[in-house]
VMD Tcl script that builds the backbone (N, CA, C; Angstrom):
set m [mol new atoms 285]
animate dup $m
set s [atomselect $m all]
$s set {name element resname resid chain x y z} {
  {N N MET 1 A -26.087 22.296 21.720}
  {CA C MET 1 A -25.123 22.518 20.644}
  {C C MET 1 A -25.064 21.411 20.144}
  {N N GLU 2 A -24.744 20.932 18.789}
  {CA C GLU 2 A -24.080 20.334 18.371}
  {C C GLU 2 A -23.196 19.316 18.678}
  {N N SER 3 A -23.481 18.244 19.072}
  {CA C SER 3 A -22.123 17.249 20.162}
  {C C SER 3 A -20.687 17.040 19.694}
  {N N SER 4 A -20.979 16.768 18.094}
  {CA C SER 4 A -19.873 16.534 17.352}
  {C C SER 4 A -19.120 17.539 16.657}
  {N N LEU 5 A -19.464 18.747 17.255}
  {CA C LEU 5 A -18.343 19.641 16.377}
  {C C LEU 5 A -17.015 19.474 17.510}
  {N N PRO 6 A -15.958 19.584 16.718}
  {CA C PRO 6 A -14.834 19.446 17.110}
  {C C PRO 6 A -14.353 20.404 17.924}
  {N N GLY 7 A -13.161 20.300 19.082}
  {CA C GLY 7 A -13.046 21.150 20.274}
  {C C GLY 7 A -13.028 22.179 20.158}
  {N N ASP 8 A -12.079 22.807 18.975}
  {CA C ASP 8 A -11.531 24.515 19.069}
  {C C ASP 8 A -12.916 25.006 18.259}
  {N N VAL 9 A -14.039 24.846 17.908}
  {CA C VAL 9 A -15.196 25.327 17.575}
  {C C VAL 9 A -16.175 25.230 18.646}
  {N N PHE 10 A -16.528 24.503 19.127}
  {CA C PHE 10 A -17.250 24.234 20.576}
  {C C PHE 10 A -16.287 25.537 21.628}
  {N N GLY 11 A -15.434 25.177 21.747}
  {CA C GLY 11 A -14.623 26.293 22.650}
  {C C GLY 11 A -14.859 27.837 22.023}
  {N N ALA 12 A -14.561 28.156 20.997}
  {CA C ALA 12 A -14.530 29.418 20.333}
  {C C ALA 12 A -16.717 29.774 20.758}
  {N N ILE 13 A -17.161 28.916 20.547}
  {CA C ILE 13 A -18.759 29.203 20.760}
  {C C ILE 13 A -18.791 29.346 22.121}
  {N N VAL 14 A -18.157 28.696 23.002}
  {CA C VAL 14 A -18.627 28.878 24.441}
  {C C VAL 14 A -17.733 30.424 24.734}
  {N N ALA 15 A -16.324 30.515 24.141}
  {CA C ALA 15 A -15.960 31.719 24.696}
  {C C ALA 15 A -16.508 33.143 24.153}
  {N N ALA 16 A -17.114 32.835 23.081}
  {CA C ALA 16 A -17.838 33.858 22.259}
  {C C ALA 16 A -19.462 34.099 23.309}
  {N N THR 17 A -20.258 32.834 23.913}
  {CA C THR 17 A -21.358 33.442 24.589}
  {C C THR 17 A -20.608 33.989 25.824}
  {N N ALA 18 A -19.582 33.654 26.581}
  {CA C ALA 18 A -19.293 34.235 28.084}
  {C C ALA 18 A -18.950 35.789 27.478}
  {N N THR 19 A -18.481 35.946 26.820}
  {CA C THR 19 A -17.686 37.659 26.331}
  {C C THR 19 A -19.269 38.382 25.803}
  {N N ILE 20 A -19.914 37.898 25.200}
  {CA C ILE 20 A -21.199 38.416 24.761}
  {C C ILE 20 A -21.941 38.812 26.313}
  {N N ASN 21 A -22.148 37.696 27.058}
  {CA C ASN 21 A -22.952 37.876 28.509}
  {C C ASN 21 A -21.866 38.781 29.590}
  {N N GLU 22 A -20.919 38.762 29.600}
  {CA C GLU 22 A -19.665 39.513 30.251}
  {C C GLU 22 A -19.975 41.369 30.204}
  {N N THR 23 A -19.911 41.456 28.642}
  {CA C THR 23 A -20.091 42.965 28.255}
  {C C THR 23 A -21.626 43.328 27.796}
  {N N ARG 24 A -22.431 42.347 28.387}
  {CA C ARG 24 A -23.790 42.824 28.383}
  {C C ARG 24 A -24.237 43.153 26.480}
  {N N GLY 25 A -23.666 42.075 25.788}
  {CA C GLY 25 A -23.905 41.877 24.341}
  {C C GLY 25 A -23.069 43.583 23.296}
  {N N GLU 26 A -22.368 44.557 24.628}
  {CA C GLU 26 A -21.499 45.117 23.884}
  {C C GLU 26 A -20.174 44.915 23.588}
  {N N VAL 27 A -20.007 43.785 22.575}
  {CA C VAL 27 A -18.787 43.058 22.892}
  {C C VAL 27 A -17.813 44.254 21.649}
  {N N PRO 28 A -16.667 44.461 22.119}
  {CA C PRO 28 A -15.709 45.524 21.457}
  {C C PRO 28 A -15.474 44.720 20.110}
  {N N GLY 29 A -15.610 45.398 18.738}
  {CA C GLY 29 A -15.459 44.748 17.813}
  {C C GLY 29 A -16.239 43.874 17.195}
  {N N SER 30 A -17.667 44.029 17.511}
  {CA C SER 30 A -18.902 43.522 17.206}
  {C C SER 30 A -19.192 44.329 16.135}
  {N N SER 31 A -20.201 44.172 15.132}
  {CA C SER 31 A -21.005 44.464 14.250}
  {C C SER 31 A -22.428 44.725 14.093}
  {N N ALA 32 A -23.215 45.852 14.419}
  {CA C ALA 32 A -24.424 45.573 14.223}
  {C C ALA 32 A -25.151 45.798 13.086}
  {N N SER 33 A -26.304 45.264 12.931}
  {CA C SER 33 A -26.896 45.132 11.521}
  {C C SER 33 A -27.500 46.528 11.156}
  {N N ALA 34 A -27.659 46.882 9.936}
  {CA C ALA 34 A -28.067 48.207 10.003}
  {C C ALA 34 A -29.819 48.131 10.099}
  {N N LYS 35 A -30.399 47.566 9.324}
  {CA C LYS 35 A -31.770 47.109 9.632}
  {C C LYS 35 A -32.128 46.802 11.103}
  {N N TRP 36 A -31.062 46.514 11.795}
  {CA C TRP 36 A -31.934 46.004 12.811}
  {C C TRP 36 A -30.573 46.181 13.834}
  {N N PRO 37 A -30.711 47.002 14.621}
  {CA C PRO 37 A -29.414 47.535 15.735}
  {C C PRO 37 A -29.171 46.158 16.547}
  {N N GLU 38 A -30.523 46.179 17.321}
  {CA C GLU 38 A -29.838 45.167 18.021}
  {C C GLU 38 A -29.250 43.493 18.146}
  {N N GLN 39 A -29.446 43.384 16.447}
  {CA C GLN 39 A -28.697 41.739 16.099}
  {C C GLN 39 A -27.511 42.411 16.117}
  {N N ARG 40 A -26.551 41.556 16.505}
  {CA C ARG 40 A -24.773 41.949 16.346}
  {C C ARG 40 A -24.218 40.541 15.995}
  {N N HIS 41 A -23.074 40.791 14.941}
  {CA C HIS 41 A -21.930 39.533 14.845}
  {C C HIS 41 A -20.690 40.240 15.781}
  {N N ILE 42 A -20.090 38.581 15.480}
  {CA C ILE 42 A -18.673 38.834 16.525}
  {C C ILE 42 A -17.889 37.670 15.753}
  {N N PRO 43 A -16.860 37.860 15.288}
  {CA C PRO 43 A -16.091 36.801 14.434}
  {C C PRO 43 A -15.704 35.554 16.130}
  {N N LEU 44 A -15.381 34.613 15.118}
  {CA C LEU 44 A -15.247 33.314 15.743}
  {C C LEU 44 A -13.931 32.610 15.370}
  {N N GLY 45 A -12.837 32.396 16.738}
  {CA C GLY 45 A -11.700 31.945 16.091}
  {C C GLY 45 A -10.860 33.118 15.685}
  {N N GLN 46 A -9.367 32.911 15.538}
  {CA C GLN 46 A -8.477 34.199 15.048}
  {C C GLN 46 A -8.939 34.586 14.080}
  {N N ASP 47 A -9.268 36.192 14.093}
  {CA C ASP 47 A -9.847 37.066 12.830}
  {C C ASP 47 A -11.077 36.042 11.980}
  {N N GLY 48 A -11.809 35.519 12.834}
  {CA C GLY 48 A -12.755 35.074 12.016}
  {C C GLY 48 A -12.994 33.571 11.387}
  {N N SER 49 A -11.558 33.011 12.038}
  {CA C SER 49 A -11.293 31.972 10.819}
  {C C SER 49 A -12.356 30.775 10.935}
  {N N LEU 50 A -12.910 30.732 12.182}
  {CA C LEU 50 A -14.001 29.711 12.431}
  {C C LEU 50 A -15.446 30.213 11.992}
  {N N GLY 51 A -15.831 31.064 11.606}
  {CA C GLY 51 A -16.880 31.713 11.368}
  {C C GLY 51 A -17.450 32.574 12.167}
  {N N ILE 52 A -18.881 33.028 12.219}
  {CA C ILE 52 A -19.347 34.096 12.855}
  {C C ILE 52 A -20.554 33.927 14.672}
  {N N ALA 53 A -20.400 34.604 15.110}
  {CA C ALA 53 A -21.823 34.529 16.017}
  {C C ALA 53 A -22.534 35.259 15.972}
  {N N GLU 54 A -23.927 35.313 15.952}
  {CA C GLU 54 A -24.701 36.361 15.604}
  {C C GLU 54 A -25.655 36.303 17.009}
  {N N TYR 55 A -25.861 37.518 17.350}
  {CA C TYR 55 A -26.593 37.296 18.639}
  {C C TYR 55 A -27.631 38.885 18.686}
  {N N VAL 56 A -28.842 38.744 19.367}
  {CA C VAL 56 A -29.832 39.765 19.459}
  {C C VAL 56 A -29.629 40.037 21.104}
  {N N ILE 57 A -29.793 41.211 21.101}
  {CA C ILE 57 A -29.763 42.019 22.332}
  {C C ILE 57 A -31.459 42.399 22.822}
  {N N VAL 58 A -32.078 41.962 23.783}
  {CA C VAL 58 A -33.662 42.175 24.038}
  {C C VAL 58 A -33.517 43.428 25.116}
  {N N ALA 59 A -33.609 44.405 24.679}
  {CA C ALA 59 A -33.284 45.454 25.567}
  {C C ALA 59 A -34.807 45.902 26.096}
  {N N ASP 60 A -35.683 45.345 25.614}
  {CA C ASP 60 A -37.004 45.819 26.569}
  {C C ASP 60 A -37.457 44.940 27.460}
  {N N THR 61 A -36.493 44.209 27.472}
  {CA C THR 61 A -37.389 43.230 28.997}
  {C C THR 61 A -36.522 43.665 30.144}
  {N N ASP 62 A -36.304 42.918 31.479}
  {CA C ASP 62 A -35.894 43.925 32.922}
  {C C ASP 62 A -35.537 42.202 33.581}
  {N N PRO 63 A -34.465 41.996 33.636}
  {CA C PRO 63 A -33.464 42.703 32.942}
  {C C PRO 63 A -33.180 42.229 31.665}
  {N N PRO 64 A -32.492 43.134 31.062}
  {CA C PRO 64 A -32.469 43.007 29.669}
  {C C PRO 64 A -31.558 42.002 28.940}
  {N N HIS 65 A -31.687 41.073 28.366}
  {CA C HIS 65 A -31.026 39.826 27.962}
  {C C HIS 65 A -30.259 39.770 26.736}
  {N N ILE 66 A -29.699 38.567 26.331}
  {CA C ILE 66 A -28.848 38.628 25.035}
  {C C ILE 66 A -29.007 36.690 24.908}
  {N N VAL 67 A -29.574 37.143 23.336}
  {CA C VAL 67 A -29.834 35.276 22.788}
  {C C VAL 67 A -29.159 35.138 21.684}
  {N N LEU 68 A -28.419 33.998 21.663}
  {CA C LEU 68 A -27.642 33.745 20.722}
  {C C LEU 68 A -28.305 33.141 19.567}
  {N N THR 69 A -28.367 33.760 18.491}
  {CA C THR 69 A -29.592 33.095 17.617}
  {C C THR 69 A -28.895 32.181 16.431}
  {N N ARG 70 A -27.993 32.253 15.800}
  {CA C ARG 70 A -27.245 31.426 15.022}
  {C C ARG 70 A -25.594 31.713 14.746}
  {N N VAL 71 A -24.824 30.334 14.322}
  {CA C VAL 71 A -23.390 30.467 14.351}
  {C C VAL 71 A -23.009 29.895 12.779}
  {N N PRO 72 A -22.757 30.692 12.080}
  {CA C PRO 72 A -22.722 30.301 10.501}
  {C C PRO 72 A -21.094 29.827 10.576}
  {N N LEU 73 A -20.775 28.435 10.287}
  {CA C LEU 73 A -19.179 28.273 10.592}
  {C C LEU 73 A -19.066 28.328 8.717}
  {N N LEU 74 A -17.701 28.715 8.476}
  {CA C LEU 74 A -17.106 28.744 7.786}
  {C C LEU 74 A -16.677 27.851 6.766}
  {N N THR 75 A -16.374 26.897 7.136}
  {CA C THR 75 A -15.583 25.263 6.773}
  {C C THR 75 A -16.530 24.111 6.857}
  {N N ALA 76 A -16.709 23.633 5.600}
  {CA C ALA 76 A -17.858 22.515 5.559}
  {C C ALA 76 A -16.887 21.456 6.136}
  {N N ARG 77 A -15.832 21.146 7.055}
  {CA C ARG 77 A -15.638 20.070 7.882}
  {C C ARG 77 A -16.244 20.514 9.060}
  {N N TYR 78 A -16.681 21.683 9.503}
  {CA C TYR 78 A -17.001 22.040 11.282}
  {C C TYR 78 A -18.812 21.667 11.061}
  {N N ARG 79 A -19.172 21.889 9.589}
  {CA C ARG 79 A -20.718 21.748 9.860}
  {C C ARG 79 A -21.520 20.525 9.745}
  {N N PRO 80 A -21.564 20.503 10.726}
  {CA C PRO 80 A -22.250 18.898 11.300}
  {C C PRO 80 A -23.227 18.333 10.411}
  {N N SER 81 A -24.115 18.990 9.779}
  {CA C SER 81 A -24.924 18.777 8.445}
  {C C SER 81 A -24.649 18.109 7.267}
  {N N CYS 82 A -23.246 18.664 7.404}
  {CA C CYS 82 A -22.546 18.292 5.681}
  {C C CYS 82 A -22.131 16.885 5.950}
  {N N ARG 83 A -22.155 16.285 4.284}
  {CA C ARG 83 A -21.246 15.348 4.786}
  {C C ARG 83 A -20.495 14.822 3.462}
  {N N PRO 84 A -19.473 14.886 3.577}
  {CA C PRO 84 A -18.719 15.334 2.389}
  {C C PRO 84 A -18.381 13.984 2.028}
  {N N ASP 85 A -18.969 12.763 2.406}
  {CA C ASP 85 A -18.793 11.512 1.092}
  {C C ASP 85 A -19.828 11.387 0.424}
  {N N THR 86 A -20.585 12.128 0.180}
  {CA C THR 86 A -21.729 12.629 -0.795}
  {C C THR 86 A -21.380 13.789 -1.581}
  {N N THR 87 A -21.918 13.085 -3.284}
  {CA C THR 87 A -22.086 14.362 -4.054}
  {C C THR 87 A -23.078 15.302 -4.245}
  {N N ARG 88 A -24.223 14.828 -3.048}
  {CA C ARG 88 A -25.254 15.533 -3.196}
  {C C ARG 88 A -25.234 16.658 -2.149}
  {N N GLU 89 A -25.812 18.226 -3.047}
  {CA C GLU 89 A -25.490 19.052 -2.421}
  {C C GLU 89 A -26.828 18.735 -1.049}
  {N N ALA 90 A -26.352 19.313 0.253}
  {CA C ALA 90 A -27.160 19.653 1.227}
  {C C ALA 90 A -28.694 20.499 1.115}
  {N N PRO 91 A -29.398 20.379 1.748}
  {CA C PRO 91 A -30.516 21.039 1.133}
  {C C PRO 91 A -30.508 22.614 1.834}
  {N N HIS 92 A -29.438 22.727 2.688}
  {CA C HIS 92 A -29.306 24.321 2.869}
  {C C HIS 92 A -28.178 25.262 2.188}
  {N N GLY 93 A -27.925 24.046 1.018}
  {CA C GLY 93 A -26.791 24.692 0.548}
  {C C GLY 93 A -25.445 24.816 0.776}
  {N N CYS 94 A -24.627 24.294 2.044}
  {CA C CYS 94 A -23.821 24.785 2.555}
  {C C CYS 94 A -22.474 23.678 2.154}
  {N N CYS 95 A -22.952 22.728 1.462}
  {CA C CYS 95 A -21.824 21.883 1.070}
  {C C CYS 95 A -21.814 22.259 -0.706}
}
mol reanalyze $m
mol bondsrecalc $m
mol representation Tube
mol addrep $m
């Protein structure tokens, strides 16, 4: 995890990870991908104000496990790779 993340974002990611593990991936309020039901999304922060956590339930292993695949954040302030001090757009288009 990126060490420069603000504490509220880091805490939300840790809390989401704990909830995902405690519920074995069946987090109340999570949404599943229509194309790939093993892929789930849950909001980060109050009402998703920070972004979402995307994870995959790997059910065909013994025991089943969950992989946190990505965490897109909503504001450039929280994106460590974005540099607001430049006018050049970041390669991934976040800024």
